C-alpha positions as CSV (number, residue, x, y, z in Angstrom):
1,M,-36.2,12.3,-63.7
2,S,-39.5,11.0,-65.2
3,R,-37.6,9.9,-68.3
4,M,-35.2,7.8,-66.0
5,N,-38.2,6.3,-64.2
6,Q,-39.7,5.3,-67.5
7,Q,-36.5,3.6,-68.5
8,R,-36.4,1.7,-65.3
9,R,-40.0,0.4,-65.3
10,P,-39.6,-2.1,-68.2
11,L,-36.5,-3.5,-66.4
12,A,-38.3,-3.8,-63.1
13,F,-41.4,-5.4,-64.8
14,S,-39.2,-7.9,-66.6
15,D,-37.4,-8.8,-63.4
16,S,-40.8,-9.3,-61.6
17,L,-42.0,-11.4,-64.4
18,V,-38.9,-13.7,-64.3
19,L,-39.2,-13.9,-60.5
20,L,-42.9,-14.8,-60.8
21,L,-42.3,-17.5,-63.4
22,H,-39.5,-18.9,-61.2
23,V,-41.8,-19.1,-58.2
24,I,-44.6,-20.7,-60.2
25,S,-42.2,-23.3,-61.6
26,W,-40.8,-23.9,-58.2
27,L,-44.2,-24.3,-56.6
28,F,-45.2,-26.6,-59.5
29,L,-42.1,-28.7,-58.9
30,L,-42.7,-28.9,-55.2
31,Q,-46.3,-29.9,-55.8
32,S,-45.3,-32.6,-58.2
33,H,-42.9,-33.9,-55.6
34,R,-45.5,-33.8,-52.9
35,V,-47.9,-35.8,-55.1
36,S,-45.2,-38.5,-55.8
37,S,-43.2,-38.3,-52.6
38,S,-44.6,-41.5,-51.3
39,D,-43.1,-43.3,-54.2
40,V,-39.6,-41.7,-53.8
41,S,-36.9,-43.2,-51.6
42,L,-33.2,-42.5,-50.8
43,V,-30.8,-45.3,-51.5
44,T,-27.2,-45.5,-50.2
45,G,-26.1,-48.7,-51.9
46,R,-25.8,-52.3,-50.8
47,S,-23.6,-51.5,-47.9
48,Q,-24.2,-48.6,-45.6
49,M,-20.6,-48.7,-44.3
50,I,-17.9,-47.0,-46.4
51,V,-14.2,-47.6,-45.6
52,A,-11.6,-45.0,-46.5
53,F,-7.9,-44.5,-45.7
54,A,-6.8,-41.3,-44.1
55,G,-5.6,-38.8,-46.7
56,D,-7.8,-40.3,-49.5
57,N,-10.9,-38.9,-51.2
58,V,-14.1,-40.8,-50.7
59,T,-17.7,-40.7,-52.1
60,L,-20.6,-41.2,-49.7
61,P,-23.4,-42.6,-52.0
62,C,-27.0,-41.4,-51.9
63,H,-29.5,-41.6,-54.8
64,L,-33.1,-40.8,-55.4
65,K,-35.2,-43.8,-56.6
66,P,-36.8,-43.5,-59.0
67,E,-34.4,-41.2,-60.7
68,I,-35.8,-37.6,-60.5
69,D,-34.2,-34.3,-61.1
70,A,-32.7,-33.1,-57.8
71,S,-31.0,-29.9,-59.1
72,A,-33.8,-27.6,-57.9
73,L,-34.3,-29.3,-54.5
74,M,-32.7,-28.5,-51.2
75,L,-30.2,-31.2,-50.3
76,E,-28.6,-31.7,-46.9
77,W,-25.6,-33.7,-45.8
78,A,-25.1,-33.6,-42.0
79,R,-23.4,-35.3,-39.0
80,P,-26.0,-35.6,-36.2
81,D,-23.2,-35.9,-33.6
82,L,-21.6,-32.5,-34.4
83,S,-22.7,-29.0,-33.8
84,P,-23.1,-27.3,-36.2
85,G,-23.8,-30.6,-37.9
86,F,-24.2,-29.5,-41.5
87,V,-21.5,-30.9,-43.8
88,H,-22.9,-29.7,-47.2
89,V,-26.1,-27.9,-47.9
90,W,-27.3,-27.3,-51.5
91,A,-30.1,-24.9,-52.5
92,N,-30.9,-22.6,-55.5
93,N,-28.1,-24.2,-57.5
94,R,-25.3,-23.4,-55.0
95,E,-23.8,-24.4,-51.7
96,Y,-24.7,-22.6,-48.5
97,V,-21.8,-22.4,-46.0
98,L,-23.3,-20.2,-43.3
99,D,-24.0,-23.1,-40.9
100,K,-21.4,-25.5,-42.2
101,Q,-19.2,-27.4,-39.8
102,P,-15.8,-25.6,-40.0
103,S,-13.8,-28.8,-40.2
104,Y,-15.4,-29.6,-43.6
105,R,-15.1,-26.2,-45.3
106,G,-13.4,-26.6,-48.7
107,R,-13.5,-30.4,-48.5
108,T,-17.0,-31.3,-49.8
109,S,-18.8,-31.2,-53.1
110,L,-21.7,-32.7,-55.0
111,F,-21.7,-34.2,-58.4
112,T,-23.6,-31.3,-59.9
113,N,-23.6,-32.9,-63.4
114,K,-25.5,-35.9,-61.9
115,L,-28.1,-34.1,-59.9
116,Q,-30.6,-34.4,-62.8
117,L,-30.3,-38.2,-62.5
118,G,-31.1,-38.2,-58.8
119,D,-27.5,-38.7,-57.7
120,I,-26.9,-36.6,-54.6
121,S,-23.8,-38.4,-53.4
122,L,-21.2,-36.4,-51.4
123,K,-17.5,-36.2,-52.3
124,L,-15.3,-35.8,-49.3
125,F,-11.7,-34.7,-49.9
126,N,-8.5,-35.4,-47.8
127,V,-10.2,-37.7,-45.2
128,T,-9.0,-37.4,-41.6
129,L,-9.6,-39.5,-38.5
130,S,-12.1,-37.0,-37.2
131,D,-14.3,-37.6,-40.3
132,E,-15.3,-41.0,-39.1
133,G,-18.9,-41.2,-38.1
134,T,-22.5,-41.5,-39.4
135,Y,-23.7,-39.1,-42.1
136,R,-27.3,-38.2,-42.9
137,C,-28.4,-37.6,-46.5
138,R,-31.7,-35.7,-46.5
139,V,-34.1,-34.1,-49.0
140,P,-36.5,-31.9,-46.9
141,Q,-39.1,-31.3,-49.6
142,L,-39.6,-35.0,-50.0
143,D,-39.2,-35.7,-46.3
144,R,-36.7,-38.5,-47.1
145,E,-33.4,-39.3,-45.4
146,A,-30.8,-42.0,-45.4
147,F,-27.7,-42.7,-43.4
148,V,-24.1,-43.7,-44.3
149,K,-21.4,-44.8,-41.9
150,L,-17.9,-43.7,-42.7
151,V,-15.0,-45.7,-41.2
152,V,-11.5,-44.2,-41.5
153,C,-8.5,-46.5,-41.2
154,V,-4.7,-46.2,-41.0
155,V,-2.4,-49.1,-41.6
156,S,1.3,-49.8,-41.8
157,T,3.6,-52.7,-42.5
158,P,4.9,-54.6,-39.5
159,V,8.6,-55.2,-38.8
160,V,9.8,-58.6,-37.5
161,L,13.1,-59.0,-35.6
162,V,15.0,-62.0,-34.2
163,M,15.3,-61.3,-30.5
164,S,17.2,-64.4,-29.4
165,K,18.2,-67.7,-31.0
166,Q,19.1,-70.9,-29.1
167,S,19.9,-74.4,-30.2
168,S,16.3,-75.5,-30.5
169,A,14.2,-72.4,-30.4
170,V,14.0,-68.8,-31.7
171,E,12.3,-65.8,-30.2
172,L,10.7,-63.3,-32.7
173,E,9.2,-59.9,-32.1
174,C,6.6,-58.2,-34.4
175,K,6.0,-54.5,-34.1
176,S,3.9,-52.1,-36.2
177,A,3.1,-48.4,-35.5
178,G,0.5,-46.1,-36.9
179,W,-2.8,-48.1,-37.0
180,Y,-6.4,-47.1,-36.6
181,P,-8.7,-48.5,-35.3
182,E,-7.0,-50.8,-32.9
183,P,-5.7,-53.9,-34.7
184,E,-4.8,-57.5,-33.7
185,V,-1.6,-59.4,-34.2
186,L,-1.4,-63.0,-35.5
187,W,1.5,-65.3,-36.0
188,L,1.5,-68.0,-38.7
189,D,3.9,-70.8,-39.6
190,G,5.0,-71.6,-43.2
191,E,1.9,-73.6,-43.8
192,G,-0.5,-70.8,-42.7
193,N,-1.4,-72.3,-39.4
194,L,-2.0,-70.0,-36.4
195,L,0.7,-70.1,-33.7
196,S,0.3,-69.5,-30.0
197,A,1.9,-66.2,-28.9
198,G,2.0,-64.0,-25.8
199,P,-0.4,-61.1,-25.2
200,T,-0.2,-58.2,-27.6
201,E,1.1,-54.9,-26.2
202,T,-0.9,-52.0,-27.4
203,V,-0.1,-48.3,-27.0
204,R,-2.2,-45.4,-28.3
205,G,-0.3,-42.2,-29.1
206,P,-1.4,-38.5,-28.8
207,D,-2.3,-38.6,-32.5
208,G,-4.9,-41.3,-31.9
209,L,-2.9,-44.0,-33.7
210,Y,-2.1,-47.4,-32.2
211,T,1.3,-49.2,-31.9
212,V,1.2,-52.9,-31.4
213,S,3.9,-55.5,-30.6
214,S,3.9,-59.2,-30.0
215,R,6.6,-61.8,-29.2
216,V,6.6,-65.5,-29.9
217,T,9.0,-68.3,-29.1
218,L,9.1,-71.0,-31.7
219,E,10.8,-74.4,-32.2
220,E,13.2,-74.6,-35.1
221,R,11.4,-77.4,-36.8
222,H,9.8,-74.6,-38.8
223,N,11.9,-71.8,-40.4
224,N,9.3,-69.7,-42.2
225,F,7.1,-67.4,-40.2
226,T,4.6,-64.6,-40.9
227,C,3.4,-61.8,-38.6
228,R,0.0,-60.4,-39.7
229,V,-1.6,-57.2,-38.3
230,Q,-5.2,-56.9,-39.2
231,L,-8.4,-54.9,-38.8
232,T,-10.9,-57.7,-38.6
233,N,-14.2,-55.8,-38.9
234,I,-13.2,-53.9,-42.1
235,K,-11.0,-56.7,-43.6
236,Q,-7.7,-54.7,-43.8
237,S,-4.4,-56.3,-43.0
238,R,-0.6,-56.0,-43.5
239,E,1.9,-58.8,-43.0
240,T,5.6,-59.5,-43.0
241,W,7.3,-62.8,-43.8
242,I,10.6,-63.9,-42.2
243,H,12.9,-66.8,-42.9
244,V,15.0,-68.1,-40.0
245,P,17.8,-70.4,-41.2
246,V,17.8,-73.8,-39.5
247,P,21.1,-75.8,-39.5
248,S,20.9,-79.0,-41.6
249,R,21.4,-82.4,-40.0
250,Y,24.9,-82.7,-41.5
251,V,25.9,-79.3,-40.0
252,K,24.6,-80.3,-36.6
253,E,26.6,-83.5,-36.7
254,V,29.7,-81.7,-37.7
255,V,29.2,-79.2,-34.8
256,L,28.7,-82.1,-32.4
257,V,31.9,-83.9,-33.6
258,L,33.9,-80.7,-33.4
259,G,32.5,-80.2,-29.9
260,L,33.5,-83.7,-28.8
261,L,36.9,-83.3,-30.4
262,G,37.4,-80.1,-28.5
263,V,36.6,-81.9,-25.2
264,V,39.0,-84.8,-26.0
265,L,41.8,-82.4,-26.9
266,A,41.2,-80.4,-23.7
267,I,41.4,-83.6,-21.6
268,A,44.5,-84.8,-23.5
269,A,46.2,-81.4,-22.9
270,T,45.4,-81.6,-19.2
271,L,46.8,-85.1,-18.9
272,Y,49.9,-84.1,-20.7
273,R,50.6,-81.2,-18.3
274,W,49.9,-83.4,-15.3
275,H,52.2,-86.2,-16.6
276,K,55.0,-83.7,-17.3
277,S,54.7,-82.2,-13.9
278,L,55.2,-85.6,-12.3
279,H,58.5,-86.3,-14.2
280,I,60.3,-83.0,-13.7
281,P,61.0,-83.5,-9.9
282,M,62.2,-87.1,-10.5
283,Y,64.8,-86.0,-13.0
284,G,66.1,-83.4,-10.7
285,N,66.7,-85.9,-7.9
286,Y,68.6,-88.2,-10.3
287,E,71.0,-85.4,-11.1
288,K,71.7,-84.7,-7.4
289,Q,72.5,-88.4,-6.7
290,R,75.1,-88.4,-9.4
C-alpha cells in the first residue's frame, strides 16, 4: 500500500503544479486586462442591425478593439428579453450549455480560430422568425458589452391576374403570400410612375406570415404594369411585371366598322321581313278575285 502511495504522489504533485501555474497565468491575464480594460471596447460594426432570411445562417459581429486574445476570457451572448436568456456562453475553452435557451441548442458557435484576434462574433444557424430580437455581446472580466439587433424576414414573389377587361379599362389584382414583417404593395406603370390603387388587404396566418392583396383599375393608354411588394425599412422587395395587350387603332376601327355593318344588316333584314309580310296578303286576295 505504501508503494502505491509513493507512486501516486509524483502524479498528484505534478497535477497541483499544473493547476497552480494555470491559476497564476489566469490571474496574470485578468490583471493585465484590468489594467488596460479602460482602453478596450466592443465593436459590432458600422450597422447594429443585421438582416437575415428565415432558414439562412447569419453572423452577429462583435470584436474587441484593440485586438486582444479572447480565448481565455469568459464570453457571453444573450437575449435580454428571454428567460433563460443565454444564447452562447464560452469559458475555459468550451461552451457551457447549462443555462442556455433551449431554442438555440445546437444552433450557435463561435469562430474559435479567431478568438486570439479578438473576434467573438456569434454564428447562428437555421434562422427562424423567433430568433428576431436584440442580442447582447458581453465580456464580464472587461466589463464591456455591445448590442446587435437581428431582423428576420420572409419574402415571396407576387402574382398578378387580370380580373376584368372593358373597352377602355382593365382591373388587375396583385397577391403575395408568405411575408414577414408586414409589407406594402405598390403599383407602377411602364415608366416607373406610382399608380393610385385601392387599400391593401392584409391577413396574418397562424404561422406569423402575412398575405397581402391589392386591386387597381387602369386605363388602357398604358399596357405595361408592375406590382411591387416591399419591406421598406430593410430594403427588401419582390415584383412582378405584366403586359396587357391594347388593341391598335386599326383594329379598333375595324371592330367599329364591323359593328356598324352588323347594325345595318340587322335593320335591312328587319325591313325585308316587314316588306314581305305586307305583300303576302295582297297576293292572296288577287287569287280569290280571279
